[in-house]
C-alpha positions as CSV (number, residue, x, y, z in Angstrom):
1,M,-50.2,56.5,-17.7
2,V,-48.9,53.1,-15.8
3,D,-50.9,51.7,-19.0
4,Q,-48.8,53.5,-21.5
5,L,-45.7,52.7,-20.1
6,I,-46.2,48.8,-19.7
7,G,-47.7,48.9,-23.6
8,T,-45.0,50.9,-24.9
9,L,-42.3,48.9,-23.3
10,T,-44.2,46.2,-24.4
11,T,-43.9,47.1,-28.1
12,I,-40.3,47.8,-27.8
13,Y,-39.6,44.4,-26.8
14,S,-41.7,43.0,-29.2
15,Y,-40.0,44.4,-32.2
16,M,-36.8,43.7,-30.5
17,I,-37.8,40.3,-30.6
18,I,-39.3,40.4,-34.3
19,I,-35.6,41.6,-35.2
20,Y,-34.0,39.7,-33.9
21,V,-36.1,36.5,-35.5
22,L,-35.4,38.3,-38.4
23,M,-31.7,38.4,-37.8
24,S,-31.6,34.7,-37.9
25,W,-31.7,34.9,-41.9
26,V,-28.4,35.8,-41.8
27,P,-26.1,34.9,-39.5
28,S,-22.9,37.4,-40.0
29,V,-25.6,40.0,-38.7
30,R,-26.2,37.6,-35.0
31,E,-22.6,38.5,-34.8
32,S,-22.4,42.0,-34.9
33,F,-23.0,44.2,-31.7
34,V,-26.2,44.9,-32.3
35,G,-26.7,41.0,-32.9
36,E,-25.4,40.4,-29.6
37,W,-26.8,43.4,-27.7
38,L,-31.0,41.6,-29.3
39,G,-29.2,38.4,-28.2
40,K,-28.1,39.2,-24.4
41,L,-31.3,41.2,-24.0
42,V,-33.8,39.1,-26.2
43,E,-32.8,35.0,-25.1
44,P,-33.8,34.7,-21.8
45,Y,-37.0,34.9,-22.8
46,L,-37.3,32.9,-25.4
47,A,-35.6,30.5,-24.3
48,P,-37.8,28.2,-21.5
49,F,-39.9,28.6,-25.3
50,R,-38.0,27.0,-27.5
51,R,-37.2,24.4,-24.8
52,F,-40.7,23.6,-24.7
53,I,-41.9,23.4,-28.1
54,P,-39.5,21.8,-30.8
55,P,-39.5,23.4,-33.9
56,I,-41.9,22.2,-36.4
57,M,-40.0,19.6,-39.5
58,G,-37.0,20.6,-37.5
59,M,-36.8,23.7,-39.4
60,I,-39.5,25.5,-38.3
61,D,-39.2,27.2,-35.0
62,I,-42.4,29.1,-33.8
63,S,-41.4,30.0,-30.2
64,P,-40.8,33.3,-30.6
65,I,-45.3,33.4,-31.9
66,I,-46.0,31.8,-28.4
67,A,-43.8,34.1,-26.4
68,L,-44.5,37.4,-27.9
69,F,-48.2,36.0,-27.2
70,A,-47.0,35.4,-24.0
71,L,-45.2,38.8,-23.7
72,R,-48.9,40.7,-24.9
73,L,-50.7,38.8,-22.5
74,A,-48.8,39.3,-19.8
75,A,-49.2,42.7,-20.2
76,V,-52.4,42.9,-20.6
77,G,-52.2,41.3,-16.9
78,L,-50.4,43.5,-15.5
79,S,-51.9,46.9,-16.9
80,S,-55.5,45.0,-15.3
81,I,-53.6,44.5,-11.9
82,L,-52.4,47.9,-11.9
83,Q,-56.1,49.8,-13.1
84,R,-57.3,47.8,-10.0
85,V,-55.1,48.5,-7.8
86,L,-53.6,52.7,-8.9
């Protein structure tokens, strides 16, 4: 049950990150209510990755990809720990 909850929350947050990244292709969308809302939820998580991973050729930001891998890894680790405890 806890595994399903962690998996569902991780999937939802992953989709939020993907949508936020895709919204960067249309700048006016990020200025909408949904864009600002997603920015408030996703940007604090993405900021540390952006600080340490520079854009490739000054344009291509791969930090969200690394952030998604880290999120998935953390979810699997948390699920594993909780399975042993519970």
